[in-house]
Structure formats: structure tokens, C-alpha cells
C-alpha positions in Angstrom: 86.1 -35.2 43.8 85.9 -36.1 47.2 83.1 -38.7 48.5 79.8 -36.5 48.8 79.4 -38.5 52.1 82.3 -38.9 53.4 84.4 -35.6 52.4 87.6 -34.8 54.1 87.4 -32.2 56.8 89.1 -28.7 56.1 89.3 -26.2 58.8 87.1 -24.1 56.5 84.5 -26.5 56.2 84.5 -27.4 59.7 81.4 -29.7 61.3 80.3 -26.8 63.4 80.4 -24.1 60.6 79.8 -26.3 57.6 76.9 -25.0 55.3 75.5 -29.0 55.6 75.5 -28.4 59.3 73.8 -25.2 58.9 70.7 -26.5 56.6 69.9 -29.5 58.6 70.0 -27.9 62.1 68.1 -25.2 60.6 65.5 -27.9 59.2 65.2 -29.9 62.5 64.1 -26.5 64.6 61.6 -26.1 62.0 60.4 -29.3 61.8 60.2 -29.1 65.7 58.5 -26.3 66.1 55.5 -28.6 64.9 56.0 -32.2 65.6 59.0 -32.5 68.1 58.6 -36.1 68.1 59.7 -36.3 64.2 62.4 -34.0 64.5 63.9 -36.0 67.6 63.4 -39.5 65.4 65.4 -38.6 62.7 68.3 -36.9 65.0 68.0 -40.4 66.7 68.2 -42.1 63.3 71.5 -40.4 62.2 73.0 -41.4 65.6 71.9 -44.9 65.0 73.5 -45.3 61.6 76.9 -43.4 62.8 76.6 -46.2 65.5 75.8 -49.3 63.8 78.0 -51.7 61.2 75.3 -51.3 58.6 75.6 -54.6 56.1 72.2 -54.8 54.5 73.1 -55.0 51.0 70.3 -52.7 50.0 71.1 -49.7 51.8 73.7 -47.1 51.8 74.1 -43.9 52.4 73.0 -40.9 50.6 75.1 -37.6 50.5 74.0 -34.5 51.9 73.3 -33.2 48.7 70.9 -35.5 47.4 69.2 -35.6 50.3 68.4 -31.8 50.5 67.6 -32.1 47.0 64.3 -34.0 48.2 63.0 -31.5 50.4 61.8 -28.2 48.7 59.0 -27.0 46.5 58.9 -29.4 44.0 56.7 -31.8 46.2 53.8 -29.4 45.7 53.6 -30.1 41.9 51.7 -32.2 40.0 53.2 -33.2 37.2 51.6 -36.2 35.1 52.7 -37.0 31.6 56.6 -36.4 30.3 58.8 -33.6 29.5 57.2 -31.0 27.3 53.8 -33.3 27.4 52.0 -32.5 30.9 48.5 -33.1 32.0 48.7 -29.9 34.2 50.5 -26.5 33.1 53.3 -24.9 35.3 55.8 -27.3 35.2 58.3 -26.0 33.6 60.8 -26.4 36.4 59.8 -30.4 36.6 60.5 -30.7 33.2 64.3 -29.4 33.8 64.9 -31.8 36.5 63.6 -34.8 35.1 65.3 -33.9 31.8 68.5 -33.7 33.5 68.1 -36.7 35.4 67.4 -39.1 32.4 70.1 -37.2 30.8 72.4 -38.3 33.9 71.4 -41.5 33.4 71.7 -42.0 29.5 75.1 -40.8 29.9 75.8 -43.1 33.2 74.9 -46.1 31.4 75.2 -45.8 28.0 71.0 -46.2 27.3 69.0 -45.1 24.7 66.2 -44.0 26.9 65.8 -43.6 30.6 62.4 -42.9 32.5 63.1 -41.6 35.7 59.5 -41.0 37.0 59.2 -44.7 38.8 58.6 -44.1 42.8 60.5 -47.7 43.7 61.8 -50.7 41.9 58.2 -52.0 42.1 57.0 -49.1 40.3 60.1 -49.2 37.7 59.4 -53.0 37.2 55.7 -52.6 36.9 56.3 -50.1 34.1 58.4 -52.6 32.4 56.2 -55.3 32.4 53.4 -53.3 30.9 55.5 -51.8 28.4 56.5 -55.2 26.9 52.7 -56.0 27.3 51.5 -52.8 25.3 54.2 -53.5 22.5 53.8 -57.2 22.7 50.4 -58.0 23.3 48.5 -54.4 22.9 49.8 -53.1 20.3 49.5 -56.2 17.4 45.8 -56.3 18.7 45.0 -52.9 17.9 46.9 -53.5 14.2 44.5 -56.6 13.9 41.2 -54.4 15.1 42.0 -51.7 12.8 41.7 -49.2 16.0 44.1 -46.4 17.0 43.6 -47.0 20.8 41.9 -49.1 23.4 38.9 -46.8 23.9 38.1 -47.4 20.4 37.7 -51.3 21.1 34.0 -52.6 21.1 33.5 -54.5 24.7 33.8 -57.9 23.4 37.7 -57.2 21.7 38.4 -55.4 25.0 37.5 -58.3 26.9 39.8 -60.3 24.2 42.2 -57.9 24.8 42.2 -58.6 28.5 42.2 -62.4 28.7 45.7 -62.0 26.4 47.1 -59.7 28.7 46.4 -62.3 31.3 47.6 -65.0 29.8 51.2 -63.9 29.1 54.0 -66.0 30.8 57.4 -65.2 32.4 60.3 -67.1 33.4 62.0 -65.3 36.2 65.3 -66.7 39.2 63.3 -68.6 42.0 63.2 -66.9 45.0 65.8 -69.3 47.0 68.1 -68.9 44.6 68.3 -65.2 44.9 65.4 -63.7 42.5 62.8 -61.6 43.7 59.3 -61.3 44.9 58.2 -58.9 42.4 59.8 -61.2 39.1 56.6 -62.7 39.2 55.6 -64.4 42.8 52.3 -64.8 43.5 52.2 -62.7 46.8 53.0 -59.8 44.7 50.9 -58.6 41.7 53.3 -59.5 39.5 52.5 -63.0 40.1 49.2 -62.3 39.6 49.6 -60.7 36.3 52.0 -63.8 34.9 52.0 -67.5 34.3 55.5 -67.7 35.8 57.9 -70.2 36.3 61.1 -70.2 38.0 64.8 -71.0 36.6 67.4 -71.8 40.0 70.7 -72.6 40.2 73.0 -75.9 40.1 72.4 -77.9 43.2 76.0 -78.6 43.5 77.6 -74.9 42.7 74.9 -72.5 43.4 75.6 -70.7 40.0 72.9 -70.5 36.8 72.7 -73.2 34.7 72.6 -71.8 31.5 71.9 -74.9 29.5 69.0 -76.0 31.7 67.6 -72.9 31.8 67.8 -72.5 28.0 66.0 -76.0 27.9 63.7 -74.8 30.2 63.0 -71.3 28.1 62.3 -73.7 24.8 59.7 -76.2 26.7 57.6 -72.7 28.6 58.1 -70.4 25.6 57.9 -67.0 28.4 56.8 -63.8 26.7 59.6 -62.0 29.0 62.5 -63.7 30.8 63.4 -61.7 33.6 66.8 -61.6 34.6 69.0 -59.8 38.2 68.4 -61.1 41.6 68.8 -59.7 45.3 70.6 -62.2 46.9 72.8 -63.9 44.5 76.4 -63.1 44.8 77.9 -63.7 41.3 77.5 -62.4 38.1 75.1 -62.7 35.3 76.2 -63.2 31.5 73.4 -61.2 29.6 74.8 -62.1 26.4 73.9 -65.5 27.1 70.6 -64.4 29.0 69.9 -62.3 25.4 70.6 -65.5 23.2 68.3 -67.7 25.3 65.3 -64.8 24.8 66.0 -64.5 21.3 66.2 -67.9 20.4 62.3 -68.5 22.3 61.2 -65.0 20.9 61.2 -63.4 24.5 61.8 -59.9 25.7 64.9 -59.9 28.0 64.8 -57.8 31.0 67.0 -57.0 33.9 66.2 -56.0 37.0 69.7 -54.2 38.1 68.2 -52.9 41.4 70.9 -54.4 43.3 74.0 -53.9 41.3 73.5 -51.1 39.2 76.4 -48.8 41.1 78.5 -51.7 39.9 77.5 -51.1 36.6 77.7 -46.9 36.5 81.2 -47.5 38.1 82.1 -49.7 35.0 82.9 -52.8 37.3 80.5 -55.1 35.4 81.2 -54.8 31.8 81.2 -56.6 28.4 78.8 -59.5 28.9 77.9 -58.7 32.8 76.8 -55.3 31.6 72.8 -55.6 31.2 72.2 -52.4 29.1 74.1 -53.4 26.0 72.3 -56.6 25.9 68.3 -56.2 27.5 65.7 -54.4 25.6 64.7 -53.3 28.7 66.4 -52.8 32.5 65.0 -51.7 35.6 66.5 -50.3 38.8 66.2 -48.5 42.0 68.3 -45.3 42.4 69.3 -46.1 46.3 71.1 -49.4 47.0 74.3 -49.2 45.2 73.6 -46.4 43.1 73.5 -44.3 46.4 70.7 -41.9 45.1 67.4 -41.3 47.0 64.7 -43.8 47.3 63.0 -44.5 43.6 63.1 -46.3 40.4 64.2 -46.0 37.0 63.5 -47.4 33.7 66.6 -48.0 30.8 65.3 -49.4 27.2 66.1 -49.4 23.9 64.3 -47.5 21.0 61.8 -49.9 20.3 60.2 -49.6 24.1 60.8 -46.1 24.9 57.4 -44.6 23.6 56.0 -47.2 25.7 58.0 -46.8 29.2 56.8 -43.2 28.3 53.4 -43.9 29.0 54.1 -45.3 32.6 52.0 -42.6 33.6 49.3 -43.1 33.7 49.4 -46.5 32.7 51.0 -47.9 36.0 52.0 -44.8 37.9 50.3 -41.7 39.5 51.8 -37.9 39.9 55.4 -38.5 39.2 57.3 -37.5 42.4 59.3 -34.3 41.3 61.5 -33.8 44.3 62.7 -37.2 44.4 63.5 -36.6 40.3 65.6 -33.8 41.3 67.6 -35.4 43.9 67.9 -38.7 41.4 69.5 -36.0 39.2 72.0 -35.1 41.8 73.1 -38.6 42.8 73.5 -39.7 38.9 75.4 -36.3 38.6 77.3 -37.2 41.5 78.0 -41.4 39.6 79.2 -39.8 36.6 82.3 -38.3 38.6 85.2 -40.4 38.5 85.6 -41.3 42.0 82.5 -43.3 41.6 84.4 -45.7 39.6 86.7 -46.1 42.5 84.0 -46.4 45.0 82.4 -48.9 43.0 85.8 -51.1 42.7 86.3 -50.7 46.4 82.7 -52.4 46.7 83.7 -55.9 45.0 87.0 -55.7 46.8 85.6 -55.6 50.1 82.9 -57.6 49.3 85.5 -60.6 48.8 87.8 -59.9 51.4 84.4 -60.3 53.8 83.9 -63.3 52.4 87.2 -64.5 52.6 87.6 -64.0 56.2 84.2 -65.6 57.0 85.6 -68.8 55.2 88.8 -68.6 57.2 86.9 -68.9 60.3 84.7 -71.7 58.9 81.5 -69.9 57.5 79.7 -71.6 55.1 79.0 -69.6 51.9 76.6 -70.2 49.2 78.4 -70.6 46.1 81.8 -70.5 47.8 82.0 -66.7 47.5 81.5 -63.4 45.9 81.9 -61.5 42.9 79.5 -58.7 43.7 78.5 -56.7 46.4 77.0 -59.0 48.4 77.6 -62.5 50.1 75.1 -65.2 51.5 76.0 -67.3 54.7 74.4 -70.5 55.3 74.0 -70.2 59.0 72.1 -73.2 59.8 75.1 -75.1 58.4 78.1 -73.0 59.8 76.7 -72.2 62.9 72.9 -74.2 63.7 70.9 -71.1 63.5 67.9 -70.1 61.4 68.5 -66.5 59.6 66.1 -65.1 61.9 68.0 -65.9 65.2 71.3 -64.9 63.6 70.0 -61.6 62.1 68.4 -60.9 65.9 72.0 -61.7 67.6 73.9 -59.9 65.2 71.4 -56.8 65.6 71.8 -57.5 69.3 75.3 -56.8 69.0 75.4 -53.4 66.6 75.6 -55.3 63.3 72.8 -54.9 60.8 71.8 -57.5 58.5 68.9 -59.0 57.0 67.6 -62.7 57.2 67.5 -64.3 53.3 66.7 -67.3 52.1 69.4 -70.1 50.7 68.6 -72.7 47.8 66.1 -75.4 48.6 65.9 -73.4 52.3 64.9 -76.3 54.7 63.8 -73.3 57.2 61.5 -71.6 54.7 61.0 -67.7 53.3 60.5 -66.6 56.7 62.5 -67.8 59.3 65.2 -69.0 56.5 68.5 -70.6 57.0 70.6 -67.7 55.5 71.8 -64.0 56.5 73.0 -61.8 53.6 75.5 -59.0 54.1 76.5 -56.6 51.7 79.4 -53.9 51.4 77.9 -50.7 49.7 77.3 -48.4 53.0 80.6 -49.1 54.8 82.6 -48.7 51.7 80.5 -45.4 51.3 81.7 -44.8 55.0 85.4 -45.3 53.8 85.9 -49.0 55.7 88.3 -51.1 53.8 89.7 -54.9 53.6 91.5 -55.1 56.8 88.3 -53.6 58.3 85.9 -56.4 56.4 88.6 -59.0 58.0 87.6 -57.7 61.2 83.7 -57.6 60.8 84.0 -61.2 59.2 85.9 -61.9 62.7 82.9 -60.2 64.6 80.2 -61.9 62.9 81.9 -65.5 63.4 81.8 -64.2 67.3 78.5 -63.6 67.8 77.3 -66.8 65.6 79.5 -69.2 67.1 77.8 -67.8 70.8 74.5 -67.8 69.8 72.2 -70.6 70.6 68.7 -71.3 69.3 66.2 -70.2 72.2 62.5 -71.8 73.0 59.4 -70.8 72.9 57.4 -69.6 76.4 56.1 -73.3 76.4 59.8 -74.4 76.6 59.5 -75.8 72.8 62.5 -75.0 70.5 62.1 -71.8 68.7 62.9 -71.0 64.8 62.9 -67.1 66.3 63.8 -66.8 69.5 67.8 -66.9 70.0 70.0 -66.8 73.7 73.3 -65.3 73.5 75.8 -64.2 76.3 75.2 -60.7 76.9 78.6 -59.7 77.7 79.8 -61.1 74.1 76.9 -58.9 72.8 78.2 -55.7 74.6 81.9 -56.8 73.8 81.3 -56.8 69.8 79.2 -53.6 69.8 82.1 -51.6 71.5 84.2 -52.9 69.0 81.7 -52.3 66.1 81.5 -48.8 67.6 85.6 -48.8 67.8 86.0 -49.7 64.4 83.8 -47.4 63.0 85.1 -44.2 64.9 87.9 -43.3 62.3 84.9 -43.5 59.5 82.6 -41.0 60.5 79.5 -40.9 58.7 78.5 -37.2 57.3 81.6 -36.0 59.3 81.0 -32.4 57.7 77.6 -32.3 59.6 77.3 -31.4 63.4 73.7 -31.3 65.0 75.0 -30.0 68.3 
């Protein structure tokens, strides 16, 4: 099966006459008749994405089929509840697409149960947190008080249960080590729900220290241990994580939003596949999975009933049009070609790492085993992450700044740049192109210098970059992408 995003062009499916071109031209004409500025913005977004080297690790390109599945009459439906058990009548077709999405997810990941309603990654995490709280805190309390459901509790008992909810502990990866804000950090709602502590990485290697984590879990005794990351360039051993969780009586939750595509593509197996080891696994459906923006929860049988209470426990009405798109994307991910795609993501990531290090860049952990790299731009180039991010953007390379372990510049300015390969791999770029991209990144960051504020004092945000360098790199980035067109089957005219 050809890649659904970048298929080979044939005379029978030329861009000018393809069904995708016809569909999108017509759609933009209809949109433009109501609000032309929106249609123009959509056209410009496609043009921008076609011209930029997209290295943001959390972004990708969904197929035309996935994108088209979101623009339909399912958007008009309310469907609170679950398949066959809705609070609204008239949901038989919603039941069809939700059941299909869940079936594809179970088969793709080998999961006992899949819940495809979450609108985003944070929604998926909240469903998981509250499913565990309902199972570990609420259910025993109801049994103790002899009532069937929380509405039957007395005011005094309800107050006691509410306090018990708020007294639970969570252990998750620290932000500067690569964790995520939704894993119990104070600015996020998860940090207001739990008493959270963080585990970090070994200062010398940058790798997770499982012995230190085990000792921390024994001392802290969390209800939930969260594994998973958004900026850790290595792999997590989920077998060991489950052993630690079992030892301290914790539920192991894995947020695989970033690397779900590598799990689906069978690149991460055995100890590095979270699904056989964790009681509950959350993910987004975009990123390396290459689907629509949305979330999903996988779990074992012990938590399926609680997870299915995600609406109304956490979520409002599900988005049936997005669930339809999830079904399409998950069906695509079950094709053999997706496994080749997932393997090439990691090959490209390693090639990018090698190219950067060969040119003198310092990478956190000294390389990568997954889809992303974290460049220490402070050590390598004397820049903050914010300065490096903008200098690269000026040069046609889209990245994002990211904190590094013990970051001296904090979480806003940062000392790191995160680069990922899922999107460019979707376009068909390979290891030789990754080496050239490494050269372009190094060229920009070597030429860039810290800037000053309007008052002439040193700035962590402003940078100085010769316009000729930015223009030269932008042109080379443009040339590099020409053999790898984005959505070649679509011509908007």
C-alpha cells in the first residue's frame, strides 16, 4: 500500500485531476464564499508547510483521507455515553465509527480495551487519572459505606471522599528530564489534583536511573507512577517500571503520546512496549501516529469500566467527526507500510543525531534511540533555546525550544532545542537528507549570536543572524524538499 500522505503520482491520479484536489478545491470554494480570509489562511498554511523543514517532534502530516473524515455531518451530533449506551437518541452511526476506531486501536496495540473519545492528550490523561482514582479510592469507599454510587453518599461521607481524592500521590518524570506538564505539575490541573514528586535522570548519563527511581517510590509510596515523556531521547524499560509500581502498590500509567507510532509500527517491542506492562496507557492520535488531533486511552480489563465513564466523569460530548478520522488513521497504521515508516523515523533520528554530533553539537544523552533529539544549544552555540528557535525559523527550519536537565535558563527561555523526524519521514526524506539538515542547523546556530534588549542589555530572547545566512539556508531547505513534495496528489490551483 502506498504511503497515504505521499503516494506515487500516476497518470491516472495526476494532481490536477485527482479526487483529493477536486475535494479540497471545492471545500475551499465553499468556505471562501462565507469567509474568504479563512480559506486564504488554509491555503497559506498548506503553502507554508510545503516550504518549511518541519522538525517539531510532536507534529506530523495526516493523510487526506484522515483530514477529510473530520469535515462531515458527524460534527453535528451529540453522543455522550458509550457505544450502545448513549444519553442521546439517533447515534447508531456514531456507534459505528467509535466501535471501528476502538477495534483498530485494540488490534494495532494488542490492548484489551480502547477508549477513543478523549479530545486531546490532556483529556486522555485526565480520564486515566480519574479512572484510577475511581478504582483505587472511590470504589473501596463506596463498598465501605455500603452504597452503590456516589449520589447515595451522605454529605459527611461525600466530604470525606472528596478529601481522599485530593490526598493521593503521583510520581512522574521531571520536566527538565523530559517529562510533561500534564504529569502532575503545578501549572496544570494534574498538579492541583495530586501530591506530586518527580524522578529525574542520572546527571552523568542523562538516562533514567531505575535504582534511584525505585528508592524514591519506596519512600514516597505513590498511588500512580507515570512513565512516558515528551523530550527524552532514549527508551523506557516498562517491565522494570511495572516491577517498581507493583512493589509499592502503585498503578503504572504510561503516556506514550510521543512514541505511539513507534509502538504501533513494532519498533518498540518487549520491555519497551508499554501496553503489555502498564495497567493504563494514554496517547494522542497525532504526532508519530499520524492521525487527527485527539487522544485515546488503552487499558487492561481491571480499569475498562472506569475508563468508559470518561464521559461524563471528565469529558463532555465526544467529537464523532474526529473519532471517524481516528478510525481512518488507525486503519492506515495497521497496514504493513506503517511499520516501515516507523523504522525509518528512528533511522532518520539517529542519522540526524550523528550529523549534529559530528559537527560539534552537544546532545542530551549523547544521541537518541527514538524519534527525537535534544540539542544543548547553550553549551554548543552559546545561545538560549528561544534564540536558537527563532534563528532557525528565520532560516526555514521549524523546531521548538525545550528545557534540558538542570537547565540554567529555565523553562521559558531554555537551553535546548528539540528536533524530531516523524514529519520529514512522512515526506520521504532519508538518512542522507538528515545529514544535510544537520549541516543546515549547525550553519544557522554557528552564525547566530545573542542579541540585546532595546536598552542595550543582554537578552535571552533576541538574536542576531546575518540575513544572507538565513536566506542561504532557507533556499537550501527549499531545494532539499523539492524531491519530496507534501501532498503531491493535491493541486489547489
